[in-house]
Chimera marker file (.cmm) of the C-alpha trace (Angstrom):
<marker_set name="trace">
<marker id="1" x="-208.204" y="-11.158" z="-60.105" r="1" g="1" b="0" radius="0.5"/>
<marker id="2" x="-207.638" y="-8.355" z="-57.498" r="1" g="1" b="0" radius="0.5"/>
<marker id="3" x="-204.000" y="-7.659" z="-58.806" r="1" g="1" b="0" radius="0.5"/>
<marker id="4" x="-205.484" y="-6.817" z="-62.459" r="1" g="1" b="0" radius="0.5"/>
<marker id="5" x="-208.541" y="-4.345" z="-60.830" r="1" g="1" b="0" radius="0.5"/>
<marker id="6" x="-205.509" y="-2.961" z="-58.813" r="1" g="1" b="0" radius="0.5"/>
<marker id="7" x="-203.188" y="-2.301" z="-62.089" r="1" g="1" b="0" radius="0.5"/>
<marker id="8" x="-206.440" y="-1.105" z="-64.288" r="1" g="1" b="0" radius="0.5"/>
<marker id="9" x="-207.000" y="1.122" z="-61.293" r="1" g="1" b="0" radius="0.5"/>
<marker id="10" x="-203.397" y="2.897" z="-60.884" r="1" g="1" b="0" radius="0.5"/>
<marker id="11" x="-203.321" y="2.893" z="-64.902" r="1" g="1" b="0" radius="0.5"/>
<marker id="12" x="-206.839" y="5.066" z="-65.039" r="1" g="1" b="0" radius="0.5"/>
<marker id="13" x="-205.616" y="7.425" z="-61.893" r="1" g="1" b="0" radius="0.5"/>
<marker id="14" x="-202.415" y="8.030" z="-63.998" r="1" g="1" b="0" radius="0.5"/>
<marker id="15" x="-203.800" y="8.980" z="-66.799" r="1" g="1" b="0" radius="0.5"/>
<marker id="16" x="-206.622" y="11.178" z="-65.094" r="1" g="1" b="0" radius="0.5"/>
<marker id="17" x="-203.744" y="12.825" z="-62.964" r="1" g="1" b="0" radius="0.5"/>
<marker id="18" x="-201.324" y="13.557" z="-66.539" r="1" g="1" b="0" radius="0.5"/>
<marker id="19" x="-204.547" y="14.559" z="-68.223" r="1" g="1" b="0" radius="0.5"/>
<marker id="20" x="-205.687" y="17.123" z="-65.618" r="1" g="1" b="0" radius="0.5"/>
<marker id="21" x="-202.280" y="18.542" z="-65.253" r="1" g="1" b="0" radius="0.5"/>
<marker id="22" x="-202.357" y="19.929" z="-68.756" r="1" g="1" b="0" radius="0.5"/>
<marker id="23" x="-203.130" y="23.305" z="-69.750" r="1" g="1" b="0" radius="0.5"/>
<marker id="24" x="-206.086" y="23.958" z="-72.049" r="1" g="1" b="0" radius="0.5"/>
<marker id="25" x="-203.530" y="25.289" z="-74.299" r="1" g="1" b="0" radius="0.5"/>
<marker id="26" x="-201.858" y="21.991" z="-73.998" r="1" g="1" b="0" radius="0.5"/>
<marker id="27" x="-204.912" y="20.130" z="-74.456" r="1" g="1" b="0" radius="0.5"/>
<marker id="28" x="-206.259" y="22.091" z="-77.648" r="1" g="1" b="0" radius="0.5"/>
<marker id="29" x="-202.989" y="22.836" z="-79.289" r="1" g="1" b="0" radius="0.5"/>
<marker id="30" x="-202.821" y="20.247" z="-81.785" r="1" g="1" b="0" radius="0.5"/>
<marker id="31" x="-205.964" y="21.840" z="-83.191" r="1" g="1" b="0" radius="0.5"/>
<marker id="32" x="-204.880" y="25.208" z="-82.701" r="1" g="1" b="0" radius="0.5"/>
<marker id="33" x="-201.740" y="24.678" z="-84.161" r="1" g="1" b="0" radius="0.5"/>
<marker id="34" x="-203.630" y="22.981" z="-87.357" r="1" g="1" b="0" radius="0.5"/>
<marker id="35" x="-206.337" y="25.776" z="-87.594" r="1" g="1" b="0" radius="0.5"/>
<marker id="36" x="-203.263" y="28.371" z="-87.770" r="1" g="1" b="0" radius="0.5"/>
<marker id="37" x="-201.484" y="26.542" z="-90.408" r="1" g="1" b="0" radius="0.5"/>
<marker id="38" x="-204.671" y="26.036" z="-92.767" r="1" g="1" b="0" radius="0.5"/>
<marker id="39" x="-205.417" y="29.802" z="-92.238" r="1" g="1" b="0" radius="0.5"/>
<marker id="40" x="-201.694" y="30.592" z="-93.566" r="1" g="1" b="0" radius="0.5"/>
<marker id="41" x="-202.040" y="28.108" z="-96.400" r="1" g="1" b="0" radius="0.5"/>
<marker id="42" x="-205.398" y="29.829" z="-97.053" r="1" g="1" b="0" radius="0.5"/>
<marker id="43" x="-203.776" y="33.631" z="-96.620" r="1" g="1" b="0" radius="0.5"/>
<marker id="44" x="-201.213" y="32.550" z="-99.673" r="1" g="1" b="0" radius="0.5"/>
<marker id="45" x="-204.314" y="31.582" z="-101.729" r="1" g="1" b="0" radius="0.5"/>
<marker id="46" x="-205.920" y="34.852" z="-101.148" r="1" g="1" b="0" radius="0.5"/>
<marker id="47" x="-203.013" y="36.646" z="-101.917" r="1" g="1" b="0" radius="0.5"/>
<marker id="48" x="-202.864" y="35.246" z="-105.034" r="1" g="1" b="0" radius="0.5"/>
<marker id="49" x="-206.647" y="36.113" z="-105.640" r="1" g="1" b="0" radius="0.5"/>
<marker id="50" x="-206.304" y="39.451" z="-104.242" r="1" g="1" b="0" radius="0.5"/>
<marker id="51" x="-209.243" y="37.929" z="-101.895" r="1" g="1" b="0" radius="0.5"/>
<marker id="52" x="-209.543" y="41.472" z="-99.942" r="1" g="1" b="0" radius="0.5"/>
<marker id="53" x="-212.700" y="40.076" z="-97.890" r="1" g="1" b="0" radius="0.5"/>
<marker id="54" x="-210.862" y="37.100" z="-96.504" r="1" g="1" b="0" radius="0.5"/>
<marker id="55" x="-207.667" y="39.234" z="-95.954" r="1" g="1" b="0" radius="0.5"/>
<marker id="56" x="-209.466" y="41.486" z="-94.035" r="1" g="1" b="0" radius="0.5"/>
<marker id="57" x="-211.150" y="39.117" z="-91.634" r="1" g="1" b="0" radius="0.5"/>
<marker id="58" x="-207.888" y="37.466" z="-90.570" r="1" g="1" b="0" radius="0.5"/>
<marker id="59" x="-205.728" y="40.919" z="-90.478" r="1" g="1" b="0" radius="0.5"/>
<marker id="60" x="-206.298" y="42.588" z="-87.052" r="1" g="1" b="0" radius="0.5"/>
<marker id="61" x="-207.109" y="46.138" z="-87.752" r="1" g="1" b="0" radius="0.5"/>
<marker id="62" x="-203.696" y="47.216" z="-86.285" r="1" g="1" b="0" radius="0.5"/>
<marker id="63" x="-201.924" y="44.644" z="-88.017" r="1" g="1" b="0" radius="0.5"/>
<marker id="64" x="-198.079" y="45.704" z="-89.133" r="1" g="1" b="0" radius="0.5"/>
<marker id="65" x="-195.912" y="44.322" z="-91.882" r="1" g="1" b="0" radius="0.5"/>
<marker id="66" x="-192.379" y="44.759" z="-91.878" r="1" g="1" b="0" radius="0.5"/>
<marker id="67" x="-190.649" y="44.095" z="-95.294" r="1" g="1" b="0" radius="0.5"/>
<marker id="68" x="-187.468" y="42.629" z="-96.103" r="1" g="1" b="0" radius="0.5"/>
<marker id="69" x="-186.060" y="46.303" z="-96.406" r="1" g="1" b="0" radius="0.5"/>
<marker id="70" x="-187.463" y="47.114" z="-93.110" r="1" g="1" b="0" radius="0.5"/>
<marker id="71" x="-190.207" y="49.347" z="-94.108" r="1" g="1" b="0" radius="0.5"/>
<marker id="72" x="-193.552" y="49.310" z="-92.251" r="1" g="1" b="0" radius="0.5"/>
<marker id="73" x="-197.159" y="49.370" z="-93.403" r="1" g="1" b="0" radius="0.5"/>
<marker id="74" x="-200.633" y="48.611" z="-92.009" r="1" g="1" b="0" radius="0.5"/>
<marker id="75" x="-203.211" y="46.530" z="-93.097" r="1" g="1" b="0" radius="0.5"/>
<marker id="76" x="-205.198" y="49.626" z="-94.523" r="1" g="1" b="0" radius="0.5"/>
<marker id="77" x="-201.829" y="50.418" z="-97.021" r="1" g="1" b="0" radius="0.5"/>
<marker id="78" x="-201.248" y="46.511" z="-98.110" r="1" g="1" b="0" radius="0.5"/>
<marker id="79" x="-205.055" y="46.142" z="-98.757" r="1" g="1" b="0" radius="0.5"/>
<marker id="80" x="-204.886" y="49.330" z="-101.151" r="1" g="1" b="0" radius="0.5"/>
<marker id="81" x="-201.762" y="48.164" z="-102.839" r="1" g="1" b="0" radius="0.5"/>
<marker id="82" x="-203.574" y="45.078" z="-103.738" r="1" g="1" b="0" radius="0.5"/>
<marker id="83" x="-207.015" y="46.420" z="-104.682" r="1" g="1" b="0" radius="0.5"/>
<marker id="84" x="-204.979" y="48.811" z="-107.135" r="1" g="1" b="0" radius="0.5"/>
<marker id="85" x="-202.756" y="46.096" z="-108.238" r="1" g="1" b="0" radius="0.5"/>
<marker id="86" x="-199.691" y="47.851" z="-107.545" r="1" g="1" b="0" radius="0.5"/>
<marker id="87" x="-199.088" y="44.618" z="-105.643" r="1" g="1" b="0" radius="0.5"/>
<marker id="88" x="-199.455" y="41.526" z="-107.447" r="1" g="1" b="0" radius="0.5"/>
<marker id="89" x="-198.946" y="38.021" z="-106.524" r="1" g="1" b="0" radius="0.5"/>
<marker id="90" x="-199.153" y="35.704" z="-109.516" r="1" g="1" b="0" radius="0.5"/>
<marker id="91" x="-197.841" y="32.481" z="-107.460" r="1" g="1" b="0" radius="0.5"/>
<marker id="92" x="-196.956" y="31.471" z="-103.902" r="1" g="1" b="0" radius="0.5"/>
<marker id="93" x="-195.738" y="28.443" z="-102.414" r="1" g="1" b="0" radius="0.5"/>
<marker id="94" x="-195.367" y="28.138" z="-98.526" r="1" g="1" b="0" radius="0.5"/>
<marker id="95" x="-193.689" y="25.633" z="-96.813" r="1" g="1" b="0" radius="0.5"/>
<marker id="96" x="-191.397" y="24.899" z="-93.622" r="1" g="1" b="0" radius="0.5"/>
<marker id="97" x="-194.125" y="26.106" z="-91.553" r="1" g="1" b="0" radius="0.5"/>
<marker id="98" x="-194.324" y="25.631" z="-87.458" r="1" g="1" b="0" radius="0.5"/>
<marker id="99" x="-196.868" y="26.795" z="-85.456" r="1" g="1" b="0" radius="0.5"/>
<marker id="100" x="-196.673" y="27.446" z="-81.510" r="1" g="1" b="0" radius="0.5"/>
<marker id="101" x="-199.850" y="28.352" z="-79.403" r="1" g="1" b="0" radius="0.5"/>
<marker id="102" x="-199.852" y="30.152" z="-76.054" r="1" g="1" b="0" radius="0.5"/>
<marker id="103" x="-203.148" y="30.476" z="-75.057" r="1" g="1" b="0" radius="0.5"/>
<marker id="104" x="-204.539" y="33.022" z="-76.926" r="1" g="1" b="0" radius="0.5"/>
<marker id="105" x="-201.726" y="33.944" z="-78.806" r="1" g="1" b="0" radius="0.5"/>
<marker id="106" x="-199.337" y="32.455" z="-81.529" r="1" g="1" b="0" radius="0.5"/>
<marker id="107" x="-196.493" y="32.559" z="-83.513" r="1" g="1" b="0" radius="0.5"/>
<marker id="108" x="-196.297" y="30.976" z="-86.972" r="1" g="1" b="0" radius="0.5"/>
<marker id="109" x="-193.075" y="30.601" z="-88.722" r="1" g="1" b="0" radius="0.5"/>
<marker id="110" x="-192.570" y="29.652" z="-92.272" r="1" g="1" b="0" radius="0.5"/>
<marker id="111" x="-191.052" y="30.128" z="-95.826" r="1" g="1" b="0" radius="0.5"/>
<marker id="112" x="-192.608" y="31.259" z="-99.262" r="1" g="1" b="0" radius="0.5"/>
<marker id="113" x="-191.556" y="31.402" z="-102.914" r="1" g="1" b="0" radius="0.5"/>
<marker id="114" x="-193.376" y="33.624" z="-104.920" r="1" g="1" b="0" radius="0.5"/>
<marker id="115" x="-193.730" y="35.565" z="-107.927" r="1" g="1" b="0" radius="0.5"/>
<marker id="116" x="-194.497" y="39.006" z="-107.408" r="1" g="1" b="0" radius="0.5"/>
<marker id="117" x="-194.195" y="42.741" z="-108.330" r="1" g="1" b="0" radius="0.5"/>
<marker id="118" x="-194.420" y="45.772" z="-106.687" r="1" g="1" b="0" radius="0.5"/>
<marker id="119" x="-195.094" y="49.181" z="-108.159" r="1" g="1" b="0" radius="0.5"/>
<marker id="120" x="-193.754" y="47.423" z="-111.125" r="1" g="1" b="0" radius="0.5"/>
<marker id="121" x="-190.641" y="45.942" z="-109.927" r="1" g="1" b="0" radius="0.5"/>
<marker id="122" x="-190.007" y="42.310" z="-109.444" r="1" g="1" b="0" radius="0.5"/>
<marker id="123" x="-189.420" y="41.320" z="-105.901" r="1" g="1" b="0" radius="0.5"/>
<marker id="124" x="-190.197" y="37.228" z="-106.249" r="1" g="1" b="0" radius="0.5"/>
<marker id="125" x="-188.198" y="35.146" z="-104.222" r="1" g="1" b="0" radius="0.5"/>
<marker id="126" x="-187.656" y="32.919" z="-101.698" r="1" g="1" b="0" radius="0.5"/>
<marker id="127" x="-188.341" y="34.376" z="-98.076" r="1" g="1" b="0" radius="0.5"/>
<marker id="128" x="-188.721" y="33.487" z="-94.520" r="1" g="1" b="0" radius="0.5"/>
<marker id="129" x="-191.498" y="34.803" z="-92.448" r="1" g="1" b="0" radius="0.5"/>
<marker id="130" x="-192.898" y="35.127" z="-88.881" r="1" g="1" b="0" radius="0.5"/>
<marker id="131" x="-196.385" y="35.554" z="-87.936" r="1" g="1" b="0" radius="0.5"/>
<marker id="132" x="-198.022" y="36.848" z="-84.622" r="1" g="1" b="0" radius="0.5"/>
<marker id="133" x="-201.305" y="35.707" z="-84.020" r="1" g="1" b="0" radius="0.5"/>
<marker id="134" x="-204.011" y="36.241" z="-81.283" r="1" g="1" b="0" radius="0.5"/>
<marker id="135" x="-207.865" y="34.945" z="-80.591" r="1" g="1" b="0" radius="0.5"/>
<marker id="136" x="-210.103" y="37.648" z="-80.396" r="1" g="1" b="0" radius="0.5"/>
<marker id="137" x="-213.917" y="36.759" z="-80.550" r="1" g="1" b="0" radius="0.5"/>
<marker id="138" x="-213.069" y="33.161" z="-81.144" r="1" g="1" b="0" radius="0.5"/>
<marker id="139" x="-211.012" y="33.558" z="-83.975" r="1" g="1" b="0" radius="0.5"/>
<marker id="140" x="-207.465" y="33.827" z="-85.119" r="1" g="1" b="0" radius="0.5"/>
<marker id="141" x="-206.164" y="37.369" z="-86.265" r="1" g="1" b="0" radius="0.5"/>
<marker id="142" x="-202.794" y="38.174" z="-87.246" r="1" g="1" b="0" radius="0.5"/>
<marker id="143" x="-201.396" y="41.243" z="-85.916" r="1" g="1" b="0" radius="0.5"/>
<marker id="144" x="-197.702" y="41.342" z="-86.982" r="1" g="1" b="0" radius="0.5"/>
<marker id="145" x="-195.681" y="39.779" z="-89.937" r="1" g="1" b="0" radius="0.5"/>
<marker id="146" x="-192.144" y="40.230" z="-90.342" r="1" g="1" b="0" radius="0.5"/>
<marker id="147" x="-190.421" y="38.921" z="-93.661" r="1" g="1" b="0" radius="0.5"/>
<marker id="148" x="-186.718" y="38.272" z="-94.721" r="1" g="1" b="0" radius="0.5"/>
<marker id="149" x="-185.306" y="37.575" z="-97.968" r="1" g="1" b="0" radius="0.5"/>
<marker id="150" x="-183.316" y="34.214" z="-97.849" r="1" g="1" b="0" radius="0.5"/>
<marker id="151" x="-180.224" y="34.780" z="-100.049" r="1" g="1" b="0" radius="0.5"/>
<marker id="152" x="-179.658" y="32.605" z="-103.397" r="1" g="1" b="0" radius="0.5"/>
<marker id="153" x="-176.444" y="30.865" z="-102.865" r="1" g="1" b="0" radius="0.5"/>
<link id1="1" id2="2" r="1" g="1" b="0" radius="0.2"/>
<link id1="2" id2="3" r="1" g="1" b="0" radius="0.2"/>
<link id1="3" id2="4" r="1" g="1" b="0" radius="0.2"/>
<link id1="4" id2="5" r="1" g="1" b="0" radius="0.2"/>
<link id1="5" id2="6" r="1" g="1" b="0" radius="0.2"/>
<link id1="6" id2="7" r="1" g="1" b="0" radius="0.2"/>
<link id1="7" id2="8" r="1" g="1" b="0" radius="0.2"/>
<link id1="8" id2="9" r="1" g="1" b="0" radius="0.2"/>
<link id1="9" id2="10" r="1" g="1" b="0" radius="0.2"/>
<link id1="10" id2="11" r="1" g="1" b="0" radius="0.2"/>
<link id1="11" id2="12" r="1" g="1" b="0" radius="0.2"/>
<link id1="12" id2="13" r="1" g="1" b="0" radius="0.2"/>
<link id1="13" id2="14" r="1" g="1" b="0" radius="0.2"/>
<link id1="14" id2="15" r="1" g="1" b="0" radius="0.2"/>
<link id1="15" id2="16" r="1" g="1" b="0" radius="0.2"/>
<link id1="16" id2="17" r="1" g="1" b="0" radius="0.2"/>
<link id1="17" id2="18" r="1" g="1" b="0" radius="0.2"/>
<link id1="18" id2="19" r="1" g="1" b="0" radius="0.2"/>
<link id1="19" id2="20" r="1" g="1" b="0" radius="0.2"/>
<link id1="20" id2="21" r="1" g="1" b="0" radius="0.2"/>
<link id1="21" id2="22" r="1" g="1" b="0" radius="0.2"/>
<link id1="22" id2="23" r="1" g="1" b="0" radius="0.2"/>
<link id1="23" id2="24" r="1" g="1" b="0" radius="0.2"/>
<link id1="24" id2="25" r="1" g="1" b="0" radius="0.2"/>
<link id1="25" id2="26" r="1" g="1" b="0" radius="0.2"/>
<link id1="26" id2="27" r="1" g="1" b="0" radius="0.2"/>
<link id1="27" id2="28" r="1" g="1" b="0" radius="0.2"/>
<link id1="28" id2="29" r="1" g="1" b="0" radius="0.2"/>
<link id1="29" id2="30" r="1" g="1" b="0" radius="0.2"/>
<link id1="30" id2="31" r="1" g="1" b="0" radius="0.2"/>
<link id1="31" id2="32" r="1" g="1" b="0" radius="0.2"/>
<link id1="32" id2="33" r="1" g="1" b="0" radius="0.2"/>
<link id1="33" id2="34" r="1" g="1" b="0" radius="0.2"/>
<link id1="34" id2="35" r="1" g="1" b="0" radius="0.2"/>
<link id1="35" id2="36" r="1" g="1" b="0" radius="0.2"/>
<link id1="36" id2="37" r="1" g="1" b="0" radius="0.2"/>
<link id1="37" id2="38" r="1" g="1" b="0" radius="0.2"/>
<link id1="38" id2="39" r="1" g="1" b="0" radius="0.2"/>
<link id1="39" id2="40" r="1" g="1" b="0" radius="0.2"/>
<link id1="40" id2="41" r="1" g="1" b="0" radius="0.2"/>
<link id1="41" id2="42" r="1" g="1" b="0" radius="0.2"/>
<link id1="42" id2="43" r="1" g="1" b="0" radius="0.2"/>
<link id1="43" id2="44" r="1" g="1" b="0" radius="0.2"/>
<link id1="44" id2="45" r="1" g="1" b="0" radius="0.2"/>
<link id1="45" id2="46" r="1" g="1" b="0" radius="0.2"/>
<link id1="46" id2="47" r="1" g="1" b="0" radius="0.2"/>
<link id1="47" id2="48" r="1" g="1" b="0" radius="0.2"/>
<link id1="48" id2="49" r="1" g="1" b="0" radius="0.2"/>
<link id1="49" id2="50" r="1" g="1" b="0" radius="0.2"/>
<link id1="50" id2="51" r="1" g="1" b="0" radius="0.2"/>
<link id1="51" id2="52" r="1" g="1" b="0" radius="0.2"/>
<link id1="52" id2="53" r="1" g="1" b="0" radius="0.2"/>
<link id1="53" id2="54" r="1" g="1" b="0" radius="0.2"/>
<link id1="54" id2="55" r="1" g="1" b="0" radius="0.2"/>
<link id1="55" id2="56" r="1" g="1" b="0" radius="0.2"/>
<link id1="56" id2="57" r="1" g="1" b="0" radius="0.2"/>
<link id1="57" id2="58" r="1" g="1" b="0" radius="0.2"/>
<link id1="58" id2="59" r="1" g="1" b="0" radius="0.2"/>
<link id1="59" id2="60" r="1" g="1" b="0" radius="0.2"/>
<link id1="60" id2="61" r="1" g="1" b="0" radius="0.2"/>
<link id1="61" id2="62" r="1" g="1" b="0" radius="0.2"/>
<link id1="62" id2="63" r="1" g="1" b="0" radius="0.2"/>
<link id1="63" id2="64" r="1" g="1" b="0" radius="0.2"/>
<link id1="64" id2="65" r="1" g="1" b="0" radius="0.2"/>
<link id1="65" id2="66" r="1" g="1" b="0" radius="0.2"/>
<link id1="66" id2="67" r="1" g="1" b="0" radius="0.2"/>
<link id1="67" id2="68" r="1" g="1" b="0" radius="0.2"/>
<link id1="68" id2="69" r="1" g="1" b="0" radius="0.2"/>
<link id1="69" id2="70" r="1" g="1" b="0" radius="0.2"/>
<link id1="70" id2="71" r="1" g="1" b="0" radius="0.2"/>
<link id1="71" id2="72" r="1" g="1" b="0" radius="0.2"/>
<link id1="72" id2="73" r="1" g="1" b="0" radius="0.2"/>
<link id1="73" id2="74" r="1" g="1" b="0" radius="0.2"/>
<link id1="74" id2="75" r="1" g="1" b="0" radius="0.2"/>
<link id1="75" id2="76" r="1" g="1" b="0" radius="0.2"/>
<link id1="76" id2="77" r="1" g="1" b="0" radius="0.2"/>
<link id1="77" id2="78" r="1" g="1" b="0" radius="0.2"/>
<link id1="78" id2="79" r="1" g="1" b="0" radius="0.2"/>
<link id1="79" id2="80" r="1" g="1" b="0" radius="0.2"/>
<link id1="80" id2="81" r="1" g="1" b="0" radius="0.2"/>
<link id1="81" id2="82" r="1" g="1" b="0" radius="0.2"/>
<link id1="82" id2="83" r="1" g="1" b="0" radius="0.2"/>
<link id1="83" id2="84" r="1" g="1" b="0" radius="0.2"/>
<link id1="84" id2="85" r="1" g="1" b="0" radius="0.2"/>
<link id1="85" id2="86" r="1" g="1" b="0" radius="0.2"/>
<link id1="86" id2="87" r="1" g="1" b="0" radius="0.2"/>
<link id1="87" id2="88" r="1" g="1" b="0" radius="0.2"/>
<link id1="88" id2="89" r="1" g="1" b="0" radius="0.2"/>
<link id1="89" id2="90" r="1" g="1" b="0" radius="0.2"/>
<link id1="90" id2="91" r="1" g="1" b="0" radius="0.2"/>
<link id1="91" id2="92" r="1" g="1" b="0" radius="0.2"/>
<link id1="92" id2="93" r="1" g="1" b="0" radius="0.2"/>
<link id1="93" id2="94" r="1" g="1" b="0" radius="0.2"/>
<link id1="94" id2="95" r="1" g="1" b="0" radius="0.2"/>
<link id1="95" id2="96" r="1" g="1" b="0" radius="0.2"/>
<link id1="96" id2="97" r="1" g="1" b="0" radius="0.2"/>
<link id1="97" id2="98" r="1" g="1" b="0" radius="0.2"/>
<link id1="98" id2="99" r="1" g="1" b="0" radius="0.2"/>
<link id1="99" id2="100" r="1" g="1" b="0" radius="0.2"/>
<link id1="100" id2="101" r="1" g="1" b="0" radius="0.2"/>
<link id1="101" id2="102" r="1" g="1" b="0" radius="0.2"/>
<link id1="102" id2="103" r="1" g="1" b="0" radius="0.2"/>
<link id1="103" id2="104" r="1" g="1" b="0" radius="0.2"/>
<link id1="104" id2="105" r="1" g="1" b="0" radius="0.2"/>
<link id1="105" id2="106" r="1" g="1" b="0" radius="0.2"/>
<link id1="106" id2="107" r="1" g="1" b="0" radius="0.2"/>
<link id1="107" id2="108" r="1" g="1" b="0" radius="0.2"/>
<link id1="108" id2="109" r="1" g="1" b="0" radius="0.2"/>
<link id1="109" id2="110" r="1" g="1" b="0" radius="0.2"/>
<link id1="110" id2="111" r="1" g="1" b="0" radius="0.2"/>
<link id1="111" id2="112" r="1" g="1" b="0" radius="0.2"/>
<link id1="112" id2="113" r="1" g="1" b="0" radius="0.2"/>
<link id1="113" id2="114" r="1" g="1" b="0" radius="0.2"/>
<link id1="114" id2="115" r="1" g="1" b="0" radius="0.2"/>
<link id1="115" id2="116" r="1" g="1" b="0" radius="0.2"/>
<link id1="116" id2="117" r="1" g="1" b="0" radius="0.2"/>
<link id1="117" id2="118" r="1" g="1" b="0" radius="0.2"/>
<link id1="118" id2="119" r="1" g="1" b="0" radius="0.2"/>
<link id1="119" id2="120" r="1" g="1" b="0" radius="0.2"/>
<link id1="120" id2="121" r="1" g="1" b="0" radius="0.2"/>
<link id1="121" id2="122" r="1" g="1" b="0" radius="0.2"/>
<link id1="122" id2="123" r="1" g="1" b="0" radius="0.2"/>
<link id1="123" id2="124" r="1" g="1" b="0" radius="0.2"/>
<link id1="124" id2="125" r="1" g="1" b="0" radius="0.2"/>
<link id1="125" id2="126" r="1" g="1" b="0" radius="0.2"/>
<link id1="126" id2="127" r="1" g="1" b="0" radius="0.2"/>
<link id1="127" id2="128" r="1" g="1" b="0" radius="0.2"/>
<link id1="128" id2="129" r="1" g="1" b="0" radius="0.2"/>
<link id1="129" id2="130" r="1" g="1" b="0" radius="0.2"/>
<link id1="130" id2="131" r="1" g="1" b="0" radius="0.2"/>
<link id1="131" id2="132" r="1" g="1" b="0" radius="0.2"/>
<link id1="132" id2="133" r="1" g="1" b="0" radius="0.2"/>
<link id1="133" id2="134" r="1" g="1" b="0" radius="0.2"/>
<link id1="134" id2="135" r="1" g="1" b="0" radius="0.2"/>
<link id1="135" id2="136" r="1" g="1" b="0" radius="0.2"/>
<link id1="136" id2="137" r="1" g="1" b="0" radius="0.2"/>
<link id1="137" id2="138" r="1" g="1" b="0" radius="0.2"/>
<link id1="138" id2="139" r="1" g="1" b="0" radius="0.2"/>
<link id1="139" id2="140" r="1" g="1" b="0" radius="0.2"/>
<link id1="140" id2="141" r="1" g="1" b="0" radius="0.2"/>
<link id1="141" id2="142" r="1" g="1" b="0" radius="0.2"/>
<link id1="142" id2="143" r="1" g="1" b="0" radius="0.2"/>
<link id1="143" id2="144" r="1" g="1" b="0" radius="0.2"/>
<link id1="144" id2="145" r="1" g="1" b="0" radius="0.2"/>
<link id1="145" id2="146" r="1" g="1" b="0" radius="0.2"/>
<link id1="146" id2="147" r="1" g="1" b="0" radius="0.2"/>
<link id1="147" id2="148" r="1" g="1" b="0" radius="0.2"/>
<link id1="148" id2="149" r="1" g="1" b="0" radius="0.2"/>
<link id1="149" id2="150" r="1" g="1" b="0" radius="0.2"/>
<link id1="150" id2="151" r="1" g="1" b="0" radius="0.2"/>
<link id1="151" id2="152" r="1" g="1" b="0" radius="0.2"/>
<link id1="152" id2="153" r="1" g="1" b="0" radius="0.2"/>
</marker_set>
């Protein structure tokens, strides 16, 4: 009986020390990662619906977008293009996503297949993207996006 009590005590001590040695980001990263992946999916849906209120909420005021041709635009420019109909997304499917959380910062990578036009030009295709997020005032906001086109073979 004494051996069992000692074994259980040692196991509890090992688990307690192991849990305390984790940083807060490590203990909460699963939920933060899931939250970010859900935000990315909601973002794709909002783009198709042109839900400007949602996009305004998740994009930081200083968000910067770098497109596949290297052109850079701001949050205000992108929201204006969606609002005016200059930029239209009729479908977007995202997959192959991975979120990495570093405290109050995170990087999410993924792939999207989209049907879209910009200034009347078809820019549909398969894209690889990277989003950089920060947690500010208790919520995640994207501060930068970079998109590259995946060459068709």
